[in-house]
Structures are given as structure tokens and as C-alpha cells.
C-alpha positions as CSV (number, residue, x, y, z in Angstrom):
1,M,0.0,0.0,0.0
2,P,2.8,2.6,0.7
3,E,4.0,2.2,-2.9
4,L,0.5,2.7,-4.3
5,E,0.1,5.8,-2.2
6,A,3.4,7.1,-3.4
7,M,2.4,6.5,-7.0
8,V,-0.8,8.5,-6.5
9,R,1.1,11.4,-4.9
10,A,3.7,11.4,-7.6
11,V,1.1,11.6,-10.4
12,M,-0.8,14.3,-8.6
13,L,2.3,16.4,-7.8
14,M,4.0,16.4,-11.2
15,P,2.8,18.8,-14.0
16,S,0.2,17.1,-16.1
17,T,2.1,17.7,-19.3
18,W,5.1,15.7,-18.2
19,N,5.5,12.0,-19.3
20,L,6.1,10.0,-16.1
21,T,7.7,6.6,-15.6
22,I,7.1,5.2,-12.2
23,V,9.6,2.5,-11.2
24,T,8.5,0.2,-8.3
25,D,9.8,-3.0,-6.9
26,N,6.3,-4.1,-6.0
27,E,5.2,-6.3,-8.9
28,G,1.7,-6.6,-7.6
29,V,1.1,-2.9,-7.7
30,Q,2.6,-2.7,-11.2
31,K,0.4,-5.6,-12.6
32,T,-2.8,-4.4,-10.9
33,S,-2.4,-0.8,-12.2
34,Q,-2.2,-2.3,-15.7
35,E,-5.1,-4.8,-15.3
36,F,-7.4,-2.5,-13.3
37,P,-8.8,-0.5,-16.3
38,G,-9.9,-3.8,-18.0
39,M,-11.9,-5.1,-15.0
40,C,-15.6,-4.9,-16.0
41,S,-17.6,-5.2,-12.8
42,E,-17.5,-3.1,-9.6
43,N,-17.3,-6.3,-7.6
44,Q,-14.1,-7.3,-9.3
45,I,-12.6,-3.9,-8.5
46,R,-13.6,-3.9,-4.9
47,R,-12.0,-7.3,-4.3
48,K,-8.6,-5.7,-4.9
49,L,-6.7,-4.4,-1.9
50,G,-6.4,-0.6,-2.1
51,W,-9.1,-0.3,-4.8
52,Q,-9.9,3.3,-3.8
53,L,-6.3,4.3,-4.4
54,L,-6.2,2.4,-7.7
55,K,-9.3,4.2,-8.9
56,L,-7.8,7.6,-7.9
57,F,-4.5,6.7,-9.6
58,L,-6.3,5.8,-12.8
59,R,-8.6,8.8,-12.7
60,V,-5.7,11.2,-12.2
61,S,-3.6,9.4,-14.8
62,E,-6.3,9.6,-17.4
63,A,-6.8,13.3,-16.8
64,R,-3.2,14.1,-17.6
65,T,-2.0,15.1,-21.0
66,G,1.3,13.3,-20.5
67,T,1.7,9.6,-20.2
68,V,2.1,7.5,-17.1
69,T,4.0,4.3,-17.3
70,V,4.5,1.9,-14.4
71,V,7.6,-0.3,-14.6
72,H,8.6,-3.2,-12.3
73,Q,12.2,-3.1,-11.0
74,H,13.5,-6.5,-9.8
75,S,14.9,-6.2,-6.3
76,H,16.6,-8.2,-3.6
77,K,18.6,-10.3,-6.0
78,K,21.9,-9.5,-4.2
79,L,23.6,-9.0,-7.5
80,F,26.3,-6.4,-8.2
81,T,24.6,-4.9,-11.2
82,T,23.8,-1.2,-11.2
83,R,20.1,-1.9,-10.9
84,S,20.4,-4.3,-8.0
85,V,22.8,-2.2,-6.0
86,G,20.8,0.9,-6.5
87,N,17.6,-0.8,-5.4
88,A,19.3,-2.3,-2.3
89,L,20.5,1.2,-1.3
90,A,17.0,2.6,-1.7
91,D,15.5,-0.1,0.5
């Protein structure tokens, strides 16, 4: 949930004309944010944890003129690549 809240805040704070790429190590948040618009019934939506934040994220993202892309960053691999080390330092 903290990642989802941070995503909502980021989309709301950045100018609406900017193209945003949100990088998260929470694969569930990334997948749900992509699958959520395709869910057809309100019951399917309400079964998701944090559905209110997801709805807000989508509504704010759709109102923007710039694009919003959510990307999954693999973490906790204990590798010495730039991505793994940078993610370990952030955690």
C-alpha cells in the first residue's frame, strides 16, 4: 500500500504535461495498475486491496495530457549490477 500511495502522490504532484515513468519493486502494484482498467464489474474492482487508491490513480492518470508508465524493478537479488545495488541502497 505505501508504494501505491506514493504513486498516487507522484502523479498528482508532477505537472500534467510531463510524461512519467514510475519504477516500483512491487510487482503486484505494477500488474494491478495495468489490469485494473480492464476489470468490468464493480465487484471485481472492490476485491482488490487498495481499490480506492487504484481508482484515484487511474482517474488522475487519465486526466493528464502526459503519459504515465509503471515499470517493475526486480529487487533483492543480491547481484552487483547497477540496478540491484541501487535498489538495495534505496530499501
